[in-house]
Wavefront OBJ file of the C-alpha trace (Angstrom):
o trace
v 0.068 0.045 0.038
v 2.810 2.637 0.827
v 4.627 1.661 -2.732
v 0.820 2.172 -4.043
v 0.996 5.605 -2.348
v 3.672 6.584 -3.483
v 3.832 6.445 -7.212
v 0.129 8.106 -7.299
v 0.369 12.037 -6.923
v -3.548 11.725 -5.305
v -1.830 10.308 -2.569
v 1.283 12.399 -2.451
v 0.833 15.814 -3.914
v -0.146 18.461 -1.164
v -3.460 18.408 -0.740
v -4.612 22.337 -2.016
v -2.329 22.088 -5.395
v -4.490 18.297 -6.197
v -7.666 19.902 -5.928
v -6.677 23.377 -7.390
v -5.402 20.607 -10.252
v -8.096 19.007 -10.048
v -11.727 21.182 -8.980
v -10.320 24.284 -12.090
v -10.385 21.866 -14.807
v -13.943 20.076 -13.394
v -15.560 23.772 -12.817
v -14.360 25.642 -16.297
v -16.178 22.297 -18.017
v -19.441 22.434 -15.583
v -19.248 26.436 -16.567
v -18.671 25.345 -20.224
v -21.649 22.762 -20.199
v -23.906 25.058 -18.336
v -23.406 27.779 -21.652
v -25.329 25.667 -23.405
v -28.675 26.239 -21.890
v -27.390 29.925 -21.808
v -26.332 30.272 -25.031
v -29.253 29.030 -25.947
v -31.639 31.165 -23.492
v -29.585 34.008 -24.805
v -30.463 33.909 -28.797
v -34.266 31.955 -28.018
v -35.028 35.284 -25.917
v -33.824 37.974 -28.488
v -35.561 36.023 -31.246
v -37.957 34.542 -30.410
v -38.976 36.030 -27.164
v -40.798 35.251 -23.909
v -42.991 32.193 -25.193
v -39.307 30.329 -26.035
v -37.657 30.921 -23.387
v -41.215 29.239 -21.778
v -40.736 25.968 -24.134
v -36.748 25.718 -22.929
v -38.040 25.699 -19.493
v -40.495 23.313 -20.257
v -37.995 21.131 -22.259
v -35.409 21.554 -19.756
v -36.514 17.905 -17.572
v -35.716 16.291 -20.040
v -31.662 17.894 -19.964
v -31.985 16.696 -15.900
v -32.852 13.285 -16.882
v -29.951 13.310 -19.009
v -27.616 14.651 -16.482
v -28.861 12.192 -13.881
v -27.735 9.521 -15.889
v -24.269 10.748 -16.811
v -23.674 11.696 -12.920
v -24.864 8.005 -12.113
v -22.354 6.253 -13.526
v -19.948 8.849 -14.758
v -19.050 9.615 -10.632
v -20.327 6.132 -10.058
v -17.435 4.524 -12.299
v -15.165 7.114 -10.956
v -15.809 7.180 -7.973
v -15.166 2.542 -7.913
v -12.257 2.950 -10.270
v -10.119 5.909 -7.490
v -11.675 3.343 -4.674
v -10.267 0.488 -6.163
v -6.851 1.820 -7.127
v -6.242 3.819 -3.975
v -6.896 -0.033 -2.823
v -4.169 -1.225 -5.229
v -6.897 -3.452 -6.817
v -5.931 -2.856 -10.852
v -7.664 -5.643 -12.903
v -10.896 -4.948 -10.814
v -10.558 -1.429 -11.555
v -10.774 -0.861 -15.136
v -13.917 -3.533 -15.352
v -15.550 0.007 -13.555
v -14.904 2.135 -16.170
v -15.926 -0.207 -19.046
v -19.078 -0.904 -17.558
v -19.765 2.541 -17.011
v -18.797 3.689 -20.431
v -21.295 1.137 -21.897
v -24.616 2.334 -20.066
v -23.701 5.715 -20.595
v -24.054 5.601 -23.925
v -26.646 2.618 -24.584
v -29.172 4.735 -21.563
v -28.319 8.237 -24.117
v -29.455 5.912 -26.495
v -32.677 4.694 -24.620
v -34.228 8.249 -23.715
v -33.295 9.242 -27.061
v -35.901 6.795 -28.579
v -38.561 7.208 -25.757
v -38.653 10.740 -25.986
v -39.060 10.595 -29.935
v -42.150 8.171 -29.632
v -44.010 10.028 -26.839
v -42.855 13.680 -26.811
v -45.970 15.612 -26.355
v -47.189 13.934 -23.969
v -44.031 14.650 -22.581
v -43.858 18.165 -22.486
v -48.199 18.522 -21.198
v -47.246 16.286 -18.450
v -43.689 18.133 -17.789
v -46.695 21.235 -17.680
v -46.274 23.299 -21.135
v -49.541 25.301 -22.040
v -50.674 25.045 -25.433
v -49.157 28.540 -26.472
v -45.506 27.083 -25.677
v -46.290 23.647 -26.699
v -45.509 23.981 -30.721
v -42.146 26.235 -29.342
v -41.439 23.361 -26.887
v -41.645 20.202 -29.329
v -40.032 21.641 -32.210
v -36.920 22.236 -29.668
v -36.922 18.800 -27.817
v -37.109 17.073 -31.252
v -34.558 18.192 -32.103
v -31.918 18.317 -28.998
v -33.486 14.796 -27.767
v -31.090 13.256 -31.058
v -27.949 14.613 -28.841
v -29.189 12.627 -25.557
v -26.465 9.672 -26.782
v -23.822 12.047 -26.921
v -24.373 15.119 -24.205
v -24.216 11.973 -22.061
v -21.150 10.325 -22.627
v -19.440 13.673 -22.639
v -20.637 14.538 -19.221
v -20.331 10.851 -17.766
v -17.383 10.247 -19.291
v -16.090 13.097 -18.147
v -15.753 12.175 -14.790
v -14.173 8.724 -16.109
v -11.572 10.499 -17.558
v -11.144 13.423 -14.657
v -11.072 9.876 -12.788
v -7.482 9.170 -14.617
v -6.132 11.874 -14.061
v -6.484 13.863 -16.731
v -9.296 16.879 -15.948
v -8.055 19.430 -18.462
v -9.300 17.075 -21.398
v -12.106 16.739 -19.628
v -12.727 20.866 -19.981
v -11.215 21.039 -23.042
v -14.169 18.858 -25.140
v -16.426 20.670 -23.043
v -14.762 23.497 -24.180
v -15.225 22.648 -27.536
v -18.249 21.569 -28.115
v -19.920 25.069 -26.433
v -17.783 27.085 -28.945
v -19.589 25.551 -31.619
v -22.365 25.463 -29.526
v -22.007 29.402 -29.757
v -20.903 30.006 -33.334
v -23.909 27.801 -34.859
v -26.091 29.708 -32.695
v -25.132 33.299 -33.612
v -25.353 31.730 -37.541
v -28.646 29.618 -37.279
v -30.706 31.607 -35.262
v -30.042 35.458 -36.801
v -27.883 34.531 -39.648
v -31.051 31.738 -40.911
v -33.641 33.281 -38.758
v -34.150 29.267 -38.115
v -35.579 30.090 -34.369
v -35.963 27.940 -31.984
v -34.540 24.442 -34.345
v -31.651 26.174 -35.686
v -31.088 26.697 -31.399
v -31.471 23.012 -30.781
v -29.473 21.505 -33.925
v -26.202 23.266 -32.876
v -26.530 22.279 -29.605
v -26.518 18.893 -30.470
v -23.469 19.488 -32.709
v -22.087 20.712 -30.079
v -22.437 17.407 -28.059
v -21.358 15.403 -30.917
v -18.112 16.912 -30.938
v -17.517 16.870 -27.513
v -19.073 13.013 -26.992
v -16.893 11.857 -29.797
v -13.791 13.674 -28.034
v -14.685 11.630 -24.500
v -15.285 8.804 -26.467
v -11.901 8.962 -28.241
v -9.969 9.314 -24.966
v -11.568 6.284 -23.649
v -9.853 4.471 -26.112
v -6.845 5.627 -24.893
v -7.002 5.180 -21.112
v -3.657 5.878 -19.452
v -3.759 4.321 -15.734
v -5.623 1.190 -17.850
v -6.369 -0.547 -21.077
v -9.678 -0.993 -22.023
v -10.914 -4.236 -24.481
v -14.159 -5.071 -24.843
v -15.139 -7.701 -22.577
v -14.703 -4.894 -20.392
v -18.106 -3.264 -22.013
v -19.705 -6.299 -21.461
v -22.243 -5.719 -18.580
v -21.725 -7.298 -14.872
v -23.802 -7.037 -12.766
v -21.250 -6.918 -9.547
v -19.850 -4.666 -11.392
v -22.703 -2.358 -12.185
v -23.885 -3.021 -9.168
v -20.907 -0.753 -7.506
v -21.235 1.747 -9.710
v -24.894 2.503 -9.122
v -24.631 2.056 -5.771
v -21.886 5.062 -5.420
v -23.351 7.428 -8.301
v -26.792 6.721 -7.132
v -26.332 10.063 -4.608
v -25.549 12.787 -7.272
v -28.106 11.282 -9.947
v -30.897 10.602 -7.093
v -30.163 14.869 -6.863
v -30.219 15.212 -10.603
v -33.555 13.007 -10.167
v -35.427 15.329 -7.752
v -34.446 18.244 -9.122
v -36.128 16.697 -11.812
v -39.376 16.007 -10.121
v -38.971 19.527 -8.708
v -39.052 20.731 -11.992
v -42.252 19.472 -13.352
v -43.850 20.059 -9.803
v -42.901 24.193 -10.366
v -43.781 24.241 -13.808
v -47.631 23.117 -13.412
v -47.681 25.226 -10.492
v -46.226 28.702 -11.944
v -48.412 27.413 -15.072
v -51.545 27.651 -12.333
v -50.678 29.370 -9.638
v -49.763 32.035 -12.462
v -52.977 32.597 -14.381
v -54.283 33.328 -11.330
v -52.518 36.534 -10.675
v -51.911 38.881 -12.067
v -48.659 37.235 -14.519
v -50.714 35.115 -16.418
v -48.985 31.792 -17.198
v -45.988 32.257 -19.671
v -44.252 34.810 -17.599
v -43.545 33.207 -13.829
v -42.518 30.383 -16.188
v -40.573 32.774 -18.973
v -38.460 34.122 -15.626
v -38.163 31.343 -14.189
v -36.307 29.447 -17.020
v -33.701 32.161 -17.332
v -33.186 32.087 -13.622
v -32.800 28.472 -12.889
v -29.979 28.766 -16.244
v -27.996 31.285 -14.892
v -28.535 29.262 -11.090
v -26.512 26.730 -13.133
v -23.885 29.009 -13.517
v -23.455 29.892 -10.514
v -23.533 25.889 -8.934
v -21.374 24.734 -11.982
v -18.325 26.361 -10.109
v -20.278 24.274 -6.283
v -20.351 20.668 -8.769
v -16.765 21.462 -10.448
v -15.275 21.717 -6.735
v -16.914 18.656 -5.600
v -16.147 16.579 -8.824
v -13.080 17.859 -8.538
v -12.541 16.581 -4.517
v -14.213 13.172 -5.655
v -10.925 11.373 -7.058
v -8.704 12.645 -3.918
v -11.312 11.414 -1.465
v -11.678 8.348 -2.970
v -7.948 7.315 -3.449
v -6.924 8.839 -0.311
v -9.766 6.921 1.747
v -8.945 3.788 -0.070
v -5.401 4.138 0.924
v -5.849 4.823 4.802
v -4.686 8.811 4.681
v -7.943 9.738 6.652
v -6.085 13.400 7.991
v -5.606 14.173 3.847
v -9.006 13.139 3.429
v -10.696 15.773 6.230
v -7.933 18.654 4.812
v -9.286 17.919 1.380
v -12.816 18.235 2.605
v -12.099 21.416 4.935
v -10.479 23.195 1.640
v -13.652 22.318 -0.883
v -16.380 23.892 1.289
v -14.106 27.088 2.451
v -13.813 27.606 -1.206
v -17.477 26.811 -2.372
v -18.394 29.126 0.299
v -16.472 32.058 -0.872
v -18.169 31.911 -4.369
v -21.577 31.271 -2.833
v -21.122 34.916 -0.797
v -20.402 36.461 -4.290
v -23.270 34.736 -6.180
v -25.856 36.004 -3.182
v -24.489 39.590 -3.347
v -25.487 39.633 -7.259
v -28.604 37.725 -7.112
v -29.390 40.352 -4.649
v -27.947 43.506 -5.986
v -28.196 43.125 -10.150
v -31.232 40.475 -10.834
v -32.266 43.415 -13.299
v -28.977 43.088 -15.100
v -28.989 39.492 -14.891
v -32.661 39.303 -16.694
v -31.942 41.856 -18.556
v -29.563 40.039 -20.785
v -32.122 37.515 -22.048
v -34.183 40.322 -23.976
v -36.902 42.446 -22.635
v -40.044 42.345 -21.060
v -43.073 43.700 -19.460
v -42.856 45.365 -15.972
v -44.848 42.262 -14.666
v -41.938 40.649 -16.224
v -39.055 42.394 -14.171
v -40.839 42.190 -11.478
v -41.817 38.719 -11.247
v -38.581 37.974 -12.166
v -37.094 40.566 -9.341
v -38.295 38.700 -6.779
v -38.345 35.531 -7.770
v -33.972 36.367 -7.954
v -34.064 38.308 -4.304
v -36.352 35.901 -2.161
v -35.947 32.064 -3.910
v -32.270 32.904 -4.202
v -32.106 34.545 -0.450
v -29.676 31.298 1.350
v -27.414 31.237 -1.839
v -24.595 31.782 0.417
v -25.102 28.282 1.757
v -25.958 26.023 -0.803
v -22.541 25.060 -1.180
v -23.129 22.621 1.505
v -25.851 19.939 0.749
v -23.537 19.115 -3.248
v -20.379 19.255 -1.973
v -20.996 17.400 1.774
v -23.109 14.329 -0.910
v -20.247 13.633 -3.274
v -18.140 14.027 -0.256
v -20.463 10.626 1.477
v -20.786 8.958 -2.068
v -16.393 9.495 -2.399
v -15.811 7.449 0.421
v -18.016 4.573 -0.150
v -20.692 5.438 1.971
v -23.400 6.218 -0.373
v -26.758 5.661 1.814
v -25.507 8.705 3.135
v -25.362 10.336 -0.081
v -27.872 9.534 -1.551
v -30.172 10.894 1.131
v -28.485 13.864 1.756
v -29.057 14.774 -2.354
v -32.160 13.910 -2.024
v -33.138 16.854 1.535
v -33.401 19.632 -0.800
v -35.475 19.068 -3.385
v -37.211 16.310 -2.078
v -37.496 16.266 1.552
v -37.946 20.377 1.538
v -38.321 22.358 -1.472
v -41.280 19.594 -3.090
v -43.669 19.481 -0.036
v -43.259 23.441 0.370
v -44.293 24.371 -3.323
v -47.501 22.139 -2.990
v -48.519 23.706 0.170
v -47.400 27.827 1.055
v -49.003 28.498 -2.643
v -52.492 27.122 -1.479
v -51.800 29.902 1.245
v -50.115 32.954 -0.362
v -50.507 31.843 -4.061
v -47.434 32.477 -6.081
v -46.021 33.785 -4.143
v -45.802 30.952 -1.641
v -43.285 29.426 -4.473
v -40.927 31.992 -3.628
v -40.664 31.783 0.145
v -40.778 28.127 -0.250
v -36.842 28.430 -2.008
v -35.150 29.953 1.137
v -36.511 27.310 3.740
v -35.467 24.291 1.911
v -31.857 25.845 1.423
v -31.714 26.935 5.149
v -33.321 23.079 6.643
v -30.988 21.631 3.969
v -27.735 23.094 4.502
v -28.467 22.601 9.177
v -28.648 19.207 8.095
v -25.782 18.468 5.911
v -23.703 20.348 9.173
v -25.199 17.892 11.055
v -24.232 14.960 9.040
v -20.622 15.857 8.778
v -19.857 17.279 11.627
v -20.697 13.719 13.295
v -18.724 12.071 10.388
v -15.731 14.027 11.260
v -15.557 13.713 14.637
v -15.402 9.990 13.538
v -11.617 8.769 15.310
v -10.112 7.536 11.535
v -9.978 11.506 10.961
v -7.664 11.788 14.032
v -4.704 9.029 12.895
v -1.799 10.945 11.479
v -0.319 10.014 8.424
v 2.152 12.473 7.456
l 1 2 3 4 5 6 7 8 9 10 11 12 13 14 15 16 17 18 19 20 21 22 23 24 25 26 27 28 29 30 31 32 33 34 35 36 37 38 39 40 41 42 43 44 45 46 47 48 49 50 51 52 53 54 55 56 57 58 59 60 61 62 63 64 65 66 67 68 69 70 71 72 73 74 75 76 77 78 79 80 81 82 83 84 85 86 87 88 89 90 91 92 93 94 95 96 97 98 99 100 101 102 103 104 105 106 107 108 109 110 111 112 113 114 115 116 117 118 119 120 121 122 123 124 125 126 127 128 129 130 131 132 133 134 135 136 137 138 139 140 141 142 143 144 145 146 147 148 149 150 151 152 153 154 155 156 157 158 159 160 161 162 163 164 165 166 167 168 169 170 171 172 173 174 175 176 177 178 179 180 181 182 183 184 185 186 187 188 189 190 191 192 193 194 195 196 197 198 199 200 201 202 203 204 205 206 207 208 209 210 211 212 213 214 215 216 217 218 219 220 221 222 223 224 225 226 227 228 229 230 231 232 233 234 235 236 237 238 239 240 241 242 243 244 245 246 247 248 249 250 251 252 253 254 255 256 257 258 259 260 261 262 263 264 265 266 267 268 269 270 271 272 273 274 275 276 277 278 279 280 281 282 283 284 285 286 287 288 289 290 291 292 293 294 295 296 297 298 299 300 301 302 303 304 305 306 307 308 309 310 311 312 313 314 315 316 317 318 319 320 321 322 323 324 325 326 327 328 329 330 331 332 333 334 335 336 337 338 339 340 341 342 343 344 345 346 347 348 349 350 351 352 353 354 355 356 357 358 359 360 361 362 363 364 365 366 367 368 369 370 371 372 373 374 375 376 377 378 379 380 381 382 383 384 385 386 387 388 389 390 391 392 393 394 395 396 397 398 399 400 401 402 403 404 405 406 407 408 409 410 411 412 413 414 415 416 417 418 419 420 421 422 423 424 425 426 427 428 429 430 431 432 433 434 435 436 437 438 439 440 441 442 443 444 445 446 447 448 449 450 451 452 453 454 455 456 457 458
């Protein structure tokens, strides 16, 4: 074991240096990934308008589904690989990568077929008003063709990061996003193709990123992936899914909440001065802006994963604790900056995505300031949830990943509007964020007080 630690930088380099080395490319990769949605929102908002923005919000649950699958097999496979490598189980480790890669692309194909077959019923179930359905259908029928490549690029990025190449993940995502941005401008503004053009630009960028991930997996550095490693085996798949269940569950929870949120916004919006489309359009934009902030937090948590997994597997518990503490300190600083921007610059941010009525700006500004009031606490739950997954305690990770979305936010979205109308949706956010943050503090405090973290190995 000592020999293994000595030859692997995850066990020898300073924790601060490792976290920067892995987190910065992960953050950039996540930021670039969020640009797909932001760029589409920008061009659609300025060409199609309010209904186009509402349409992308209706279609968003399918994007979340793709990310959920990518995290299930991507983070699950990466965590299983790094834990096995930390224990010196090299032969077993490569099966985790192969099985994860096969499931990523295969599940993307299945999701694409299901979407094509049941598109309009799905969009109506997601809460689409009649005037938005046509825009959402046009956009989603095209973007669903890119699901296999989106899932492979996103999930494969975690497998590549586990191989010690976070920069390649960053470059592949950046390449796809640049292509998407250029083609968006050409298709939407130059060729005036509207929703269809934005969707086509998106899938072309995803295909390029997915192709680059596929190329890297065929040239993996620390293991040679052969055909037999791609054959799905229950014992490896079970381990992968158990370790990837927490981040996947968080995305599934987000999807469920997004669907209920869309339905509630349309219903209670129709009963208010805003109407159906204004709340949907506003929240669609703000959700994607909030994704930019979360790109930093998720990037930090992803950069933390290989460091924590390897050192926990190698018994270097002092390094595990140090890495977590450093990650949450970075997360707090970024969250505080986001909080200040959301509170003091909401109108400037929302104006980037096109003009709107006074009611549109009124609702959007209120949503920014109220729903995202506890943004400065939002770093705790995702980083801590991923930490538990990385150390091989997926049950705790799953529970923590569900606290904000399912245990707290969803019931509040259903109950509070019954009492105070659409404003109840706004106030559901800060309450859920605060309680979820407190639960994360309690769970991680108990974990880090365990005797194993008091052992000094350096």
